[in-house]
SERO-4910 file (N, C-alpha, C, O; in steps of 0.05 Angstrom, whole numbers):
BEGIN
 pado doro    nc1    nc2    nc3   cac1   cac2   cac3    cc1    cc2    cc3    oc1    oc2    oc3
  Met    A   2120    899   2509   2124    928   2509   2149    934   2493   2168    918   2492
  Ser    A   2149    957   2481   2173    967   2467   2186    989   2482   2173   1004   2498
  Thr    A   2212    992   2478   2227   1014   2490   2237   1032   2468   2249   1022   2448
  Ile    A   2233   1058   2471   2244   1077   2452   2260   1099   2467   2254   1105   2490
  Asn    A   2279   1110   2453   2294   1133   2464   2287   1157   2448   2289   1156   2423
  Ile    A   2280   1179   2461   2274   1203   2446   2289   1227   2460   2295   1225   2483
  Gln    A   2294   1247   2444   2306   1271   2455   2284   1293   2457   2270   1298   2437
  Leu    A   2283   1305   2480   2263   1326   2485   2276   1350   2497   2297   1348   2510
  Pro    A   2265   1373   2492   2275   1397   2506   2272   1393   2537   2252   1381   2545
  Asn    A   2291   1402   2552   2290   1399   2581   2264   1411   2592   2252   1399   2611
  Ser    A   2256   1433   2582   2231   1446   2592   2207   1428   2589   2189   1427   2606
  Leu    A   2206   1414   2566   2183   1396   2562   2184   1372   2580   2164   1363   2591
  His    A   2208   1361   2584   2212   1339   2602   2203   1346   2631   2189   1331   2644
  Ile    A   2212   1369   2640   2205   1378   2667   2174   1382   2669   2163   1373   2689
  Lys    A   2162   1394   2650   2133   1399   2650   2118   1372   2650   2098   1369   2664
  Met    A   2127   1353   2634   2114   1327   2633   2116   1313   2661   2096   1301   2670
  Gln    A   2139   1315   2673   2142   1303   2700   2123   1316   2720   2111   1302   2736
  Glu    A   2120   1342   2719   2102   1357   2737   2073   1348   2733   2059   1342   2752
  Val    A   2065   1347   2708   2037   1340   2702   2032   1311   2709   2010   1304   2720
  Ala    A   2050   1293   2703   2047   1265   2710   2044   1262   2740   2027   1247   2750
  Arg    A   2061   1276   2755   2060   1274   2784   2034   1285   2795   2022   1273   2813
  Gln    A   2024   1307   2784   1999   1319   2792   1975   1300   2787   1955   1301   2801
  Asn    A   1978   1284   2766   1956   1265   2759   1960   1238   2771   1944   1220   2766
  Gly    A   1981   1235   2787   1986   1209   2801   1993   1186   2783   1986   1163   2788
  Val    A   2007   1192   2761   2015   1171   2742   2045   1173   2738   2057   1194   2742
  Ser    A   2056   1151   2729   2085   1151   2722   2089   1167   2696   2070   1172   2681
  Leu    A   2114   1176   2692   2120   1190   2668   2115   1172   2644   2105   1182   2623
  Asp    A   2122   1146   2646   2116   1128   2624   2087   1126   2617   2079   1127   2594
  Gln    A   2070   1125   2638   2041   1124   2633   2031   1150   2621   2014   1149   2602
  Phe    A   2041   1172   2630   2033   1198   2619   2040   1200   2589   2023   1208   2573
  Ile    A   2064   1192   2583   2073   1194   2555   2057   1174   2537   2048   1182   2515
  Ala    A   2052   1150   2547   2037   1130   2531   2008   1140   2526   1998   1137   2504
  Thr    A   1997   1152   2547   1969   1163   2544   1969   1186   2525   1950   1188   2509
  Ala    A   1988   1204   2527   1989   1227   2509   1992   1218   2480   1979   1229   2462
  Ile    A   2009   1198   2475   2012   1188   2448   1986   1175   2438   1978   1179   2415
  Ala    A   1974   1159   2455   1948   1146   2448   1927   1167   2441   1912   1163   2422
  Glu    A   1925   1188   2457   1905   1209   2451   1911   1223   2425   1892   1228   2410
  Lys    A   1936   1229   2419   1943   1241   2394   1936   1223   2370   1926   1232   2350
  Leu    A   1943   1198   2373   1937   1178   2351   1907   1176   2347   1898   1176   2324
  Ala    A   1891   1176   2368   1862   1174   2365   1852   1199   2351   1834   1196   2334
  Ala    A   1862   1222   2358   1853   1247   2345   1860   1246   2315   1843   1253   2298
  Leu    A   1884   1239   2308   1892   1238   2280   1876   1217   2265   1869   1221   2242
  Met    A   1872   1194   2277   1857   1173   2264   1828   1181   2259   1816   1174   2239
  Thr    A   1817   1197   2278   1789   1207   2274   1788   1226   2251   1769   1225   2235
  Val    A   1807   1244   2249   1808   1263   2227   1810   1248   2201   1796   1254   2181
  Asn    A   1828   1228   2199   1831   1212   2175   1805   1197   2168   1797   1196   2145
  Tyr    A   1792   1186   2188   1767   1171   2184   1746   1190   2172   1732   1183   2153
  Leu    A   1743   1213   2184   1723   1232   2174   1730   1242   2146   1712   1246   2130
  Arg    A   1755   1246   2141   1763   1254   2114   1756   1232   2093   1746   1238   2072
  Glu    A   1762   1207   2100   1756   1185   2082   1725   1183   2078   1716   1178   2056
  Arg    A   1710   1186   2100   1681   1184   2097   1670   1207   2079   1652   1202   2063
  Thr    A   1682   1230   2082   1674   1253   2065   1679   1247   2036   1663   1254   2019
  Glu    A   1702   1235   2030   1708   1229   2002   1690   1208   1990   1686   1208   1966
  Arg    A   1678   1191   2007   1660   1170   1997   1631   1179   1995   1614   1165   1984
  Ser    A   1625   1203   2004   1597   1212   2004   1594   1235   1983   1612   1243   1970
  Ser    A   1569   1244   1981   1563   1265   1962   1543   1284   1974   1531   1279   1995
  Gln    A   1539   1306   1962   1520   1326   1971   1492   1314   1970   1475   1319   1987
  Glu    A   1487   1297   1950   1461   1284   1948   1456   1265   1972   1434   1265   1983
  Asp    A   1476   1250   1980   1474   1233   2004   1468   1250   2029   1451   1243   2045
  Phe    A   1481   1273   2031   1477   1291   2054   1449   1302   2054   1435   1301   2075
  Glu    A   1439   1311   2032   1412   1322   2030   1391   1300   2035   1370   1306   2047
  Arg    A   1396   1276   2026   1377   1254   2031   1376   1248   2061   1354   1244   2071
  Ala    A   1398   1248   2074   1398   1243   2103   1384   1266   2118   1368   1260   2136
  Leu    A   1388   1290   2110   1375   1313   2122   1344   1311   2118   1329   1319   2136
  Ser    A   1336   1302   2095   1307   1301   2089   1293   1281   2108   1268   1282   2110
  Glu    A   1307   1263   2120   1295   1243   2138   1292   1253   2166   1279   1240   2183
  Ile    A   1303   1277   2172   1300   1288   2198   1274   1304   2200   1270   1321   2183
  Pro    A   1257   1298   2219   1232   1313   2221   1236   1343   2226   1254   1351   2241
  Asp    A   1219   1359   2214   1221   1388   2217   1203   1396   2241   1181   1405   2237
  Val    A   1214   1393   2265   1199   1400   2289   1217   1418   2307   1241   1417   2305
  Ala    A   1204   1433   2324   1218   1450   2343   1234   1432   2362   1224   1411   2370
  Pro    A   1257   1441   2370   1273   1425   2389   1260   1425   2417   1245   1443   2424
  Glu    A   1266   1404   2432   1258   1403   2460   1270   1426   2475   1290   1437   2467
  Glu    A   1257   1435   2497   1267   1458   2512   1296   1454   2520   1312   1473   2519
  Phe    A   1304   1430   2529   1331   1426   2539   1352   1426   2516   1376   1428   2521
  Asp    A   1342   1425   2491   1360   1424   2468   1363   1451   2454   1376   1452   2433
  Lys    A   1350   1471   2464   1352   1498   2452   1377   1512   2461   1387   1509   2483
  Leu    A   1387   1529   2442   1410   1545   2449   1402   1571   2462   1419   1587   2469
***
């Protein structure tokens, strides 16, 4: 494990403590989870951006052409 020191506004620190306590986790666990969630979100955006750069409109249209043109199931309708 690594140890880091960060400076936070008091209001943020207090709110994090409240939310961690409400969720039954330590402040360390709460912060680690929050950072992991943010990293996952950013990595997903980067992954999708990279995939977009490697594809083309032709690839997209080819994939769409493989989807059958049928009415959706009742449970899948909006």
